[in-house]
C-alpha positions, 0 to 999 in steps of 0.5 A: 767333448764326451757325449751326453750318454758318456757323461751320464754313465760317468755320473753314474760311475762317480755316484757308485764310487761315492756310495762305496766310500761312504758305506765304509764310514762309521759314526765315530768317523764323523768328526774327522777333519776334511780338506774342505775348510771349516767342515768336518766329515759330517758336514761334508756328507750333509753337503753331498746329500744336499747337492745331490738333491739340488743337481737331481732337481736341476736335471729334471728342471724342477726349479724351486728352493732346491735349485735357487739356493746357494750351498750353505758353507756353515753346515755342520754335524747337526744337519746330518740325521741319524738315517743319513746313510739311507738318505745319502744313498737315495739322493745320490742314486736319484742324482744319477738316475735324473741325469740318465734322462737325455732330456736332462741335457737339453736347454737351460737349468739352474743349481745353487742359484746359478743358471747354465746350459744343461750340458754344462750343468751336468758336467758340474754335477759330475765335478761335484761328485768327483771332487767331494768324493776325493774329499770324503776319501781323504777325510775317511782314509779310504782309497779314491779309485775314480778312473782317469777317463772320468777325472779327465772330464772334470779336469778339462771343465776347470782348466785353465783355472779362473783368476782366484777372485772369480773362483773364491768361494768355490776353490782355494788357490791352485796348488802347484803340482808337477806336470808329470804327476798322476792326473788325480793329483793334478786335478786336486791341485787345480781345484785348490786341494793339496794331494798330500792332505793329510800326510799322516792319515793311512788309507784303509 
């Protein structure tokens, strides 16, 4: 199992990848569809901004509405303010900085109304950045270049998959992917994402 120091570095790297991808998004891209059912790109970015605040609070054990409230799947473009780029950059950086504190990995903590050991919650925070980074990349048509050593931590967190009735609301049904496929594709399939989505969108 990776050490807390290694995992905090992974969170920082995943945060940097997320911000590098979102920096390329124009306002005209915000109505693009995403792999997340019912979310356009604006709603997905609003979700990433919100989860970044929640997991930063979880790292600090700053319990309250940010950590006790489940994510709202009904978020839409109206939740994304005009200054969303500055907000997202600030909140994603704060997430990474908060989990860089060794104390963040100790004891119990809460996010989304769920209580978990902090060492597991940190891996969940990493998973959120990586998986939604994949979603953003595919929606925006940009490359997703998170290193395999980070993808492996997220893959191991979710493998083997829970029965679908236990993961409903988190992930769609597992998408079958060949065992010899790239790790990024196997992770996508494991978490209910079709690695080919959307087949017609070019990368830039």
